[in-house]
C-alpha positions in Angstrom: 114.4 83.7 -114.7 116.1 80.3 -114.7 113.4 78.9 -112.4 110.8 80.0 -114.9 112.5 78.0 -117.7 113.0 75.1 -115.4 109.2 75.0 -115.0 108.6 75.3 -118.8 111.3 72.8 -119.5 109.3 70.1 -117.7 106.5 70.5 -120.1 106.3 68.0 -122.9 103.4 67.0 -125.2 101.0 64.8 -123.2 97.4 63.8 -124.0 96.1 65.9 -121.1 97.0 69.2 -122.8 94.3 70.8 -124.9 95.1 72.6 -128.2 94.8 76.1 -126.6 97.1 75.0 -123.7 99.7 73.8 -126.3 99.6 77.2 -128.1 99.9 79.1 -124.8 102.9 77.0 -123.8 104.6 77.7 -127.1 103.8 81.4 -127.0 104.9 81.9 -123.4 108.2 80.3 -124.3 108.6 82.5 -127.3 107.6 85.6 -125.5 110.4 85.1 -123.0 113.0 83.7 -125.3 115.1 86.8 -125.3 115.6 86.4 -121.6 118.1 83.6 -122.2 121.3 83.3 -124.4 120.6 79.9 -125.7 117.1 80.3 -127.3 115.6 78.0 -124.6 112.1 79.4 -125.4 112.4 78.5 -129.1 113.6 75.1 -128.1 110.5 74.6 -125.9 108.3 75.8 -128.8 110.0 73.3 -131.2 109.3 70.5 -128.7 105.5 71.0 -129.3 105.8 71.0 -133.1 104.4 67.8 -134.6 106.9 65.3 -135.9 106.0 66.3 -139.5 106.4 70.0 -138.7 109.8 69.3 -137.1 110.9 67.4 -140.2 110.0 70.4 -142.4 111.3 73.2 -140.2 114.1 71.5 -138.3 116.6 70.7 -137.1 116.5 73.1 -134.2 119.2 75.4 -135.6 117.1 75.9 -138.7 114.0 76.4 -136.7 115.8 79.2 -134.7 116.8 80.8 -138.0 113.2 80.6 -139.3 112.0 82.5 -136.2 114.5 85.3 -137.0 112.8 85.8 -140.4 110.8 89.1 -140.5 107.6 87.1 -141.1 108.0 85.1 -137.8 110.1 87.5 -135.8 107.0 89.1 -134.1 106.5 85.8 -132.4 109.6 86.3 -130.2 109.5 88.8 -127.3 106.0 90.1 -127.9 104.2 92.0 -125.1 100.6 90.8 -125.3 98.6 88.1 -127.0 94.9 88.0 -127.8 93.4 84.6 -128.5 90.4 83.8 -130.7 88.3 80.8 -129.9 89.7 77.4 -130.9 87.9 75.9 -133.9 87.9 72.1 -133.7 87.2 69.9 -136.7 87.7 66.2 -136.0 91.3 65.6 -135.1 92.5 69.2 -136.1 92.3 72.5 -134.3 92.9 76.1 -135.3 93.3 79.2 -133.2 94.2 82.8 -134.4 96.4 84.9 -132.1 97.1 88.6 -132.3 100.4 89.6 -130.9 101.3 93.1 -129.8 104.8 94.5 -129.2 105.9 97.4 -127.1 106.6 99.2 -130.3 102.9 99.0 -131.2 103.4 96.6 -134.1 100.9 93.7 -134.4 101.0 90.3 -136.0 98.3 87.8 -136.4 99.1 84.1 -136.7 96.9 81.1 -137.1 98.1 77.9 -135.3 97.0 74.7 -136.8 97.3 71.6 -134.6 96.5 67.9 -135.0 95.9 65.1 -132.6 98.9 62.7 -133.1 98.3 59.1 -134.0 101.8 57.6 -133.6 104.2 56.9 -130.7 105.5 58.5 -128.7 102.8 61.2 -129.0 99.6 59.3 -129.4 96.6 61.5 -128.5 98.8 64.6 -128.0 97.9 67.9 -129.6 100.9 69.3 -131.5 101.4 72.2 -133.9 101.5 71.3 -137.6 101.7 74.8 -139.0 101.7 78.4 -138.2 100.2 80.7 -140.8 100.9 84.5 -140.7 97.9 86.6 -141.6 98.0 89.9 -143.4 
């Protein structure tokens, strides 16, 4: 498992990643977060949050607590994800994702990303918000 996280740990926001690739990286990290003791998956997810999002939800310890909230808890350790098509409008992108747990519970979340305009992330897609859907 450590090899798996070493691979993910080398991933950082770069202009070559599309919005759906960024979302998949974040979800894969969250899906496998419970396989480590140090919330490495949540840390990787936080890395792909936009600077504005990090300012609102961070620092990392606060972000970890946020993902333990019942609203966002289904994001960690889910079994399966179903992705809608990415909707692109200018420099923003949205994608809805349905997550299923082994218990049968589902959660739907809309990822909202933007193309960054400032260093060090110029032209990188990063997550600005995550909206739970009822």
